[in-house]
C-alpha positions as CSV (number, residue, x, y, z in Angstrom):
1,M,12.6,19.9,-13.9
2,A,9.0,18.7,-13.6
3,E,8.1,16.7,-10.5
4,K,8.4,13.1,-10.7
5,I,4.9,11.7,-9.1
6,A,4.5,8.1,-8.4
7,V,1.2,6.0,-7.2
8,Y,1.2,3.0,-5.0
9,P,-2.1,1.7,-4.9
10,G,-3.7,-0.9,-2.8
11,T,-5.9,-2.0,-0.3
12,F,-3.3,-1.5,2.9
13,D,-5.5,-3.8,4.8
14,P,-3.9,-3.9,7.0
15,M,-0.5,-2.2,6.1
16,T,2.2,-4.6,6.6
17,M,6.0,-3.4,7.5
18,G,6.5,-5.0,4.1
19,H,3.9,-2.1,2.2
20,F,5.8,0.3,4.6
21,D,9.4,-0.4,3.4
22,L,8.2,0.0,-0.2
23,I,6.5,3.5,0.7
24,R,9.8,4.7,2.2
25,R,12.0,3.3,-0.6
26,A,9.5,4.9,-3.3
27,A,9.6,7.9,-1.5
28,A,13.3,8.3,-1.8
29,L,13.0,7.9,-5.7
30,Y,10.1,10.2,-6.6
31,S,9.2,13.7,-5.5
32,R,6.0,12.8,-4.6
33,L,4.6,9.3,-3.4
34,V,0.6,9.3,-3.7
35,V,-0.5,6.3,-1.3
36,A,-4.0,5.2,-2.9
37,V,-6.0,3.5,-0.7
38,A,-8.8,1.4,-2.2
39,A,-12.2,2.7,-1.2
40,T,-13.6,-0.8,-0.4
41,S,-11.4,-4.1,-0.3
42,T,-13.0,-7.1,-1.6
43,K,-10.7,-9.4,0.2
44,S,-12.8,-11.5,2.6
45,G,-12.2,-10.9,6.2
46,A,-11.9,-7.3,5.5
47,M,-10.6,-5.4,9.0
48,F,-10.5,-1.9,8.5
49,D,-12.6,0.6,6.6
50,A,-10.9,3.2,4.3
51,D,-10.9,5.8,6.5
52,A,-9.2,4.1,9.4
53,R,-6.9,2.6,7.0
54,M,-5.7,6.1,5.4
55,A,-5.4,7.5,9.3
56,M,-3.3,4.7,9.9
57,I,-1.0,5.2,7.1
58,R,-1.1,8.7,7.4
59,R,0.2,8.3,11.0
60,D,2.9,6.2,10.4
61,V,3.8,8.6,7.2
62,R,4.0,11.3,9.3
63,D,5.8,10.0,12.0
64,A,8.7,8.8,9.8
65,G,9.0,12.0,8.3
66,L,8.1,11.2,4.6
67,R,7.2,14.7,4.0
68,N,6.4,13.9,0.2
69,V,4.2,11.1,0.9
70,V,0.6,11.7,0.7
71,V,-2.5,9.4,1.1
72,A,-5.6,9.5,-0.9
73,K,-8.6,7.4,-1.3
74,L,-8.6,5.6,-4.7
75,D,-12.4,5.5,-5.9
76,T,-12.1,5.0,-9.5
77,L,-10.0,3.4,-12.4
78,L,-6.1,3.4,-11.3
79,V,-5.4,5.1,-14.4
80,D,-7.5,8.0,-13.8
81,F,-6.7,8.4,-10.6
82,C,-2.9,8.7,-12.2
83,R,-3.8,11.1,-14.4
84,A,-5.7,13.4,-12.3
85,R,-2.2,13.6,-10.2
86,K,-0.1,13.9,-13.3
87,A,1.5,10.6,-12.3
88,R,3.4,8.8,-14.7
89,V,4.3,5.8,-12.5
90,V,2.5,2.9,-10.8
91,I,4.4,1.3,-7.9
92,R,3.6,-2.2,-7.1
93,G,5.2,-4.8,-5.1
94,V,6.0,-8.2,-6.1
95,R,7.0,-10.7,-3.1
96,V,6.3,-14.0,-4.9
97,Y,6.0,-15.3,-8.4
98,S,2.1,-15.6,-7.9
99,D,2.4,-12.1,-7.2
100,F,4.1,-11.1,-10.3
101,E,1.4,-13.0,-12.8
102,Y,-1.3,-11.0,-11.5
103,E,0.5,-7.7,-11.3
104,F,1.8,-8.3,-14.8
105,Q,-1.8,-8.8,-15.8
106,M,-2.9,-5.6,-14.1
107,A,0.1,-3.9,-15.9
108,L,-0.6,-5.1,-19.4
109,T,-4.3,-3.8,-18.8
110,N,-3.0,-0.1,-17.5
111,R,-0.7,0.0,-20.0
112,K,-3.7,-0.7,-22.8
113,M,-5.8,1.8,-21.1
114,A,-2.8,4.5,-20.7
115,P,0.1,4.0,-22.5
116,E,2.1,6.8,-21.0
117,I,1.8,5.3,-17.4
118,E,4.3,2.9,-16.6
119,T,4.6,0.1,-13.6
120,L,7.6,-0.2,-12.0
121,F,7.7,-3.6,-9.9
122,M,9.4,-3.6,-6.5
123,M,10.2,-6.6,-4.1
124,P,10.2,-5.9,-0.5
125,S,13.3,-6.3,1.7
126,E,13.8,-10.0,2.2
127,N,13.4,-10.2,5.9
128,L,9.8,-8.8,5.2
129,A,8.8,-11.1,1.9
130,Y,6.7,-13.5,3.9
131,V,4.5,-10.7,5.0
132,S,1.0,-10.4,3.6
133,S,-2.0,-8.7,4.6
134,S,-4.1,-12.1,4.6
135,T,-1.5,-13.7,7.0
136,V,-1.6,-10.7,9.0
137,R,-5.5,-10.6,9.4
138,E,-5.2,-14.5,10.5
139,I,-2.8,-13.7,13.1
140,A,-4.7,-10.9,14.6
141,R,-7.8,-13.3,14.3
142,Y,-6.4,-15.7,16.8
143,G,-4.4,-12.9,18.8
144,G,-1.1,-13.9,17.8
145,D,2.2,-11.3,18.0
146,L,2.5,-9.2,14.8
147,S,5.0,-7.1,16.2
148,G,7.9,-6.6,13.4
149,M,5.2,-7.8,10.5
150,V,2.9,-4.2,10.7
151,T,3.5,-0.8,11.5
152,P,2.8,0.9,15.0
153,A,0.0,2.6,14.2
154,V,-1.4,-0.5,12.8
155,L,-0.3,-2.5,15.7
156,E,-2.0,0.0,18.1
157,H,-5.1,-0.1,16.3
158,I,-5.5,-4.0,16.4
159,Q,-4.6,-3.9,19.8
160,G,-7.3,-1.9,20.6
161,M,-9.6,-3.9,18.8
162,V,-8.6,-6.5,20.7
163,D,-8.7,-5.0,24.2
164,G,-12.2,-3.5,23.1
165,S,-11.1,0.4,23.0
């Protein structure tokens, strides 16, 4: 049977527990999940460069024992990234309706360029639906408590920034 490969792309700046929830659940559905970390973040107030984001995700994936998850840098069109890895599915997280509008437009654009690649929309667990990277960045900026919102590697990294280490 052919390996079923999915790609979960994003900036993950920083990765939230909602992102990680989708990684765990998508990893259970596919024989390989590639977490594709955007090489550059266009978000205002970006916290981490791509290498730092990838290192944190790799650590959390390793610590969770998710052996079928790999992390790679996304520095090309998503459809080209998927084709190069023989992935037929793109995983996209949708928390609220406004997420869906944007993601739907992107999915249709990707389908136009690569009709063989499907987009699967997944919702985070309801207790994580309120968490977004932009909210985490704002709370971190003011030294607020991020426990329960971000993964252990991200929390440690942010605390290290605050402590100056």
